[in-house]
N, C-alpha and C positions, 0 to 999 in steps of 0.2 A: 870893522868893529861892531857895526849894527848886526851883521849876520851872526857874529860870535855871541853877542848878547842874547839874540833870539834863541840860539841853540842852547845857551845856558839856561834861559827861562823855561824852555820846553823840557829840558832834562830835569829841572827841578820839579816841574809840574808832574812829569811822568814818574818821578821818584816817589811822589806822595801817594800814587795809586798802586805801588808795588808792595807786596808783602801784606796785603790787607786780609787775605784768606785766613780764617781761623781766629782773627782778632775781633774783639768786641768793637761795635761801631763807635762807642764812646771814646775809644782809644785811637781812632783814626785821625789822621792829620786834618787840618781845617778844610782844605779844598774837597776831599772825598766826602767829609761830613756834609758840606754845603750841597754837593751834587746829590747825595742821598736824600737830604731834606727836600730839594726841588723835585726829585722823582716821586717821593712819597706824597708831597702836596699835589703834584699833577695827577697821580693815581686817585687821590681822594676826590679832587674836583671832578675828574672824569666819571668816577663811580657815582658821585652825588648827582651829576647832571643826568646820567643814564637812568638812575633808579628813582630820583626824587624831583630834582629841579625841572627837568624837561616836562614832566607831567604838570607841574605848576604853571610853567610858561604856556603850555598848550591850553590849560584850563583858563588862564588869563586871556589868551587870544580868543577863545570861544566866548568868554564873558564880554569882551569888547565887541565882537561881532553881534552877539545877542543884544547888547545895548543899542547898537546902531539900528537893528531891526525893530526894537521896541520904540525907539525914537521915531522911526518912519511910520510905524503903526499909530503911534500917538498923534502924529501930525495929521494923518489921514482921518482918524476918528475925530479929531478936533475940528477939521474942516466939515465933516459930516454933521457934527453937533451944531456948528454955526449955521449950516445950511438946512437944518432939520425942518424948519417951517416951510421953506421953499420945496424941499423934497416931498413933504406931505401934500402940499398943494399940487405938485406934479403928479403924484400918485393918484390923487383924486381926479385930476384931469384925464389921466390914462384910463382910470376905471370908467369914467363917463364915455370916453371914446370907444372902449371895448364894449360897453353896454349898447352904444349906437350900432356898432358892427354886428352885435348879436341880434339886434332887432332886424337887420337886413337878412338874417338867416332864418328861414321859416322852420317851424317845428315839424314833426312828423305828420301831425294832423293837418297842417297847412299846405302840404306838398301838392295835393290835388288841385287846389285853387291856383297855385303857382304854375303848374303844368297847363292849366286852362288859359292863364295869362300869356304864356309863351305861344300857345296855339293861336290865340286871338291876335297876337302881334303880327303874325303872317297874314291871316285872313283879313284883318281890318285895313291893311294897306293895299289891297288889291292883288297881292302876291298869292300864288297858289301853293299851299303847303301840301306837297305830294308825299312826304314821308315824315312821320313823327313817331319815333320808336324809342321809348325809354329803355336804357340798358340796366345792367346790374349795379346796384348801389355798392359803392366802395366806402367802407367805414374806416375813418382815420382815428387819430387819438381823441380829438374833441369835436369832430364834425363828420358828417357823411357827405359823400360826393355822388351825384346822380348824373351820369352822362346820357344825353338824348341825341340820337342820330336824326338829323333833319335834312330835308331837301325842299328848297323853296324855288319856285319857278316864277319869273316875272322879268320886267325890264330892269335896266341898271338902277333906276331911281327906286323901284319897288324893293329891290334887294337892300339898297342902302337904307331905306326907311325901316325895313324889317330889323336890320342890325341896330339902328338908332333906337327903335322902340324897345328892343331887348336891353340896351344899355340904360334906358330911362326907367326901367321897372324898379319898383320899390325894393325888390329882392335882388340879390347878386346873381347874375347870369352872364356867363362868358361864352364866346364863340371860339372854337378851336378847330384846327385841321381844316381850314376853309379852302374849298376848291370851287372855282367858278368856270363854267364852260358854256359854249353855245348849246341852246336847246332846239332851235329850229334852223332851217337852211338859210333864212334871211339874216340871222344873227341879231335880230331885235329882241329875242327872248333868251334869257339866260337861266341857267340852272345852278344853284349854289348848294353844294353838299358840305355839311359841317357837323361838328359835334358841339351841341350846346350843353354846357355844364352848369348845374345849379347846386347849391349847397344848403344843408340844413344842420342845425346844431343837434347834438345827441340828447336824448332824454336821460334823466338821472339813472334810470335802470340800465340803459345802454352804456353809459359811462362806467357804471359799476361792473358790468360784464367785461368791458375793455380792460379795466384795471385788474380784474380777476384773471383774465387770460394772460396778461403781461406779467403777473406775479410768478416768480420761479417756483416750480413744483418741488416738494421735498423728495429726497432720494427714495426710490422704491415705489413712488406713486404711479398709478396707472395713467398712461397717456391717453 
């Protein structure tokens, strides 16, 4: 009986969808009209989503993301505002530290005196300064580097004292590429070959030249 009832119901539903061609939709049976309304509503919703609503949703999502970014930026700036006095004090301390470091870099006019101090560091300790040859100055962004090839001969303590005196100079001097070997057959006298590097800050004119050289040239300019 149940199978018979289902067959009857299906045949009744199928019958409502027959003979619809050429008839006005308003004259269709209830079930086809309902199916048509569902199809039309689905098409309208799909078209509205594709043409209008999806753009609004994406714009809304972008607005939400931007809101989170602005909240993060606000929090960071609020922290900076709260710590502004401390940051200003730290900036002042950094400025003082940089000023102290600059004082350790001689100017161009003071280089001769510094070279004399390096020379005296070897002679004053009993070590024999057999080579003292300043090299080519290398200009960096804000400072210049002068390498000096040195060869100092003496006993172990003489060489150590020479290196210590260089470290204690008021100006910055570093020893690089240090090589120590025996100088005599007994091994009591040693020879130390090294590159002493000292630094100086650039004059305002040199800084201007560096910036001019780093500035990109316009197209067609002569090299």
